[in-house]
DOVO-23182 format. One line per field, with one value per residue (C-alpha): residue number from 1; x negated, y, z. Coordinates in steps of 0.02 Angstrom, whole numbers, padded with zeros to 5 digits. Example, Ala and Ser with C-alpha at 12.3 -4.5 7.8 and 13.67 -1.06 7.14 Angstrom:
<pts>
i: (1 | 2)
X: (-00615 | -00684)
Y: (-00225 | -00053)
Z: (00390 | 00357)
</pts>
This chain:
<pts>
i: (1 | 2 | 3 | 4 | 5 | 6 | 7 | 8 | 9 | 10 | 11 | 12 | 13 | 14 | 15 | 16 | 17 | 18 | 19 | 20 | 21 | 22 | 23 | 24 | 25 | 26 | 27 | 28 | 29 | 30 | 31 | 32 | 33 | 34 | 35 | 36 | 37 | 38 | 39 | 40 | 41 | 42 | 43 | 44 | 45 | 46 | 47 | 48 | 49 | 50 | 51 | 52 | 53 | 54 | 55 | 56 | 57 | 58 | 59 | 60 | 61 | 62 | 63 | 64 | 65 | 66 | 67 | 68 | 69 | 70 | 71 | 72 | 73 | 74 | 75 | 76 | 77 | 78 | 79 | 80 | 81 | 82 | 83 | 84 | 85 | 86 | 87 | 88 | 89 | 90 | 91 | 92 | 93 | 94 | 95 | 96 | 97 | 98 | 99 | 100 | 101 | 102 | 103 | 104 | 105 | 106 | 107 | 108 | 109 | 110 | 111 | 112 | 113 | 114 | 115 | 116 | 117 | 118 | 119 | 120 | 121 | 122 | 123 | 124 | 125 | 126 | 127 | 128 | 129 | 130 | 131 | 132 | 133 | 134 | 135 | 136 | 137 | 138 | 139 | 140 | 141 | 142 | 143 | 144 | 145 | 146 | 147 | 148 | 149 | 150 | 151 | 152 | 153 | 154 | 155 | 156 | 157 | 158 | 159 | 160)
X: (00571 | 00452 | 00271 | 00198 | 00009 | -00100 | -00289 | -00380 | -00562 | -00636 | -00814 | -00904 | -01078 | -01078 | -01152 | -01035 | -01101 | -01055 | -00887 | -00840 | -00888 | -00801 | -00644 | -00609 | -00702 | -00687 | -00534 | -00430 | -00547 | -00606 | -00453 | -00339 | -00482 | -00509 | -00324 | -00220 | -00093 | -00053 | -00104 | -00055 | -00140 | -00195 | -00182 | -00209 | -00053 | -00143 | -00329 | -00477 | -00487 | -00546 | -00447 | -00281 | -00265 | -00110 | -00137 | -00003 | -00025 | 00082 | 00108 | 00122 | 00294 | 00382 | 00311 | 00407 | 00362 | 00356 | 00242 | 00180 | 00109 | -00029 | -00091 | -00279 | -00305 | -00493 | -00629 | -00805 | -00940 | -01072 | -00979 | -00884 | -00717 | -00555 | -00384 | -00227 | -00039 | 00087 | 00214 | 00328 | 00370 | 00455 | 00347 | 00427 | 00601 | 00731 | 00677 | 00502 | 00459 | 00276 | 00128 | -00044 | -00209 | -00379 | -00524 | -00702 | -00842 | -00995 | -01156 | -01157 | -01315 | -01335 | -01337 | -01155 | -01011 | -00872 | -00711 | -00602 | -00426 | -00292 | -00119 | 00029 | 00207 | 00328 | 00504 | 00668 | 00805 | 00804 | 00733 | 00613 | 00471 | 00451 | 00272 | 00297 | 00336 | 00180 | 00076 | 00130 | 00074 | -00092 | -00123 | -00098 | -00221 | -00345 | -00330 | -00380 | -00525 | -00586 | -00577 | -00682 | -00803 | -00822 | -00854 | -00989 | -01071 | -01073 | -01139 | -01275 | -01323 | -01147 | -01106 | -01279)
Y: (-00234 | -00179 | -00128 | 00011 | 00025 | 00173 | 00173 | 00339 | 00389 | 00553 | 00616 | 00733 | 00808 | 00763 | 00597 | 00454 | 00460 | 00643 | 00634 | 00477 | 00549 | 00716 | 00667 | 00501 | 00468 | 00646 | 00701 | 00720 | 00860 | 00939 | 00951 | 01046 | 01172 | 01193 | 01194 | 01258 | 01328 | 01150 | 01030 | 01079 | 00931 | 00751 | 00637 | 00455 | 00375 | 00209 | 00169 | 00282 | 00285 | 00111 | -00033 | -00054 | 00130 | 00229 | 00409 | 00544 | 00696 | 00845 | 00969 | 01158 | 01235 | 01279 | 01134 | 00996 | 00868 | 00871 | 00722 | 00553 | 00402 | 00291 | 00122 | 00105 | -00067 | -00056 | 00073 | 00018 | 00151 | 00035 | 00003 | 00169 | 00079 | 00134 | 00054 | 00122 | 00106 | 00247 | 00170 | 00312 | 00491 | 00611 | 00560 | 00387 | 00457 | 00320 | 00233 | 00174 | 00039 | 00086 | 00151 | 00070 | 00151 | 00073 | 00195 | 00150 | 00277 | 00234 | 00324 | 00405 | 00412 | 00599 | 00578 | 00623 | 00503 | 00415 | 00385 | 00242 | 00247 | 00115 | 00162 | 00043 | 00103 | -00026 | 00026 | -00028 | -00103 | -00054 | 00119 | 00173 | 00294 | 00448 | 00481 | 00670 | 00641 | 00536 | 00666 | 00803 | 00698 | 00657 | 00841 | 00883 | 00748 | 00808 | 00986 | 00926 | 00826 | 00981 | 01089 | 00962 | 00950 | 01140 | 01144 | 01012 | 01104 | 01265 | 01175 | 01056 | 01001 | 00952 | 00767 | 00702)
Z: (00164 | 00028 | 00043 | -00065 | -00068 | -00116 | -00130 | -00129 | -00132 | -00072 | -00079 | 00039 | 00050 | 00236 | 00295 | 00346 | 00525 | 00550 | 00461 | 00558 | 00727 | 00697 | 00602 | 00688 | 00851 | 00919 | 00819 | 00977 | 01034 | 00872 | 00761 | 00882 | 00905 | 00718 | 00670 | 00817 | 00694 | 00638 | 00778 | 00954 | 01040 | 01023 | 01173 | 01215 | 01287 | 01308 | 01303 | 01272 | 01083 | 01041 | 00966 | 01056 | 01102 | 01063 | 01010 | 00997 | 00887 | 00937 | 00798 | 00819 | 00835 | 00673 | 00572 | 00485 | 00618 | 00808 | 00841 | 00781 | 00872 | 00805 | 00862 | 00834 | 00760 | 00733 | 00762 | 00716 | 00730 | 00655 | 00492 | 00488 | 00475 | 00554 | 00543 | 00622 | 00612 | 00621 | 00739 | 00789 | 00748 | 00630 | 00481 | 00479 | 00457 | 00462 | 00303 | 00352 | 00477 | 00486 | 00387 | 00399 | 00353 | 00324 | 00311 | 00263 | 00246 | 00143 | 00105 | -00067 | -00174 | -00140 | 00050 | 00074 | 00096 | 00004 | 00100 | 00039 | 00110 | 00086 | 00147 | 00152 | 00174 | 00242 | 00194 | 00271 | 00164 | -00018 | 00011 | -00126 | -00090 | -00197 | -00248 | -00223 | -00038 | -00017 | -00111 | 00011 | 00160 | 00078 | 00041 | 00225 | 00278 | 00147 | 00213 | 00387 | 00313 | 00218 | 00375 | 00471 | 00324 | 00318 | 00506 | 00488 | 00343 | 00444 | 00598 | 00536 | 00713 | 00764 | 00773 | 00729)
</pts>
């Protein structure tokens, strides 16, 4: 098994508090409403959203994936940190054991936020990841992030 690590950084004009609440803490409610064409539903199979919970994302019909399951390893609303592990679903294909994500939001000097994301891909056997495949997945996640950001900019009193 090999581990491939990516570290990415994203900036937003929205404060860490609002981005964290909307895109992480309340994602199961907000994202299916904002993107019903992509995300059919998000449900907790175990727990209520805190550490130890298992969350399933069900994608809209016609997409590349049907569903994925995440284990929430850490959710800290005081430090704006969130760690989770993709444990099951179409995105893992048969060549990945799991994918872990560590997200930390920090205040930027202009009042917005900086998101630092570390993703680790645990491959099975001698399978080698292709950066193009990872890039496609990151672009989809970034699209969701941008939709949430746009919603927060248009609704300045939401998630305060």
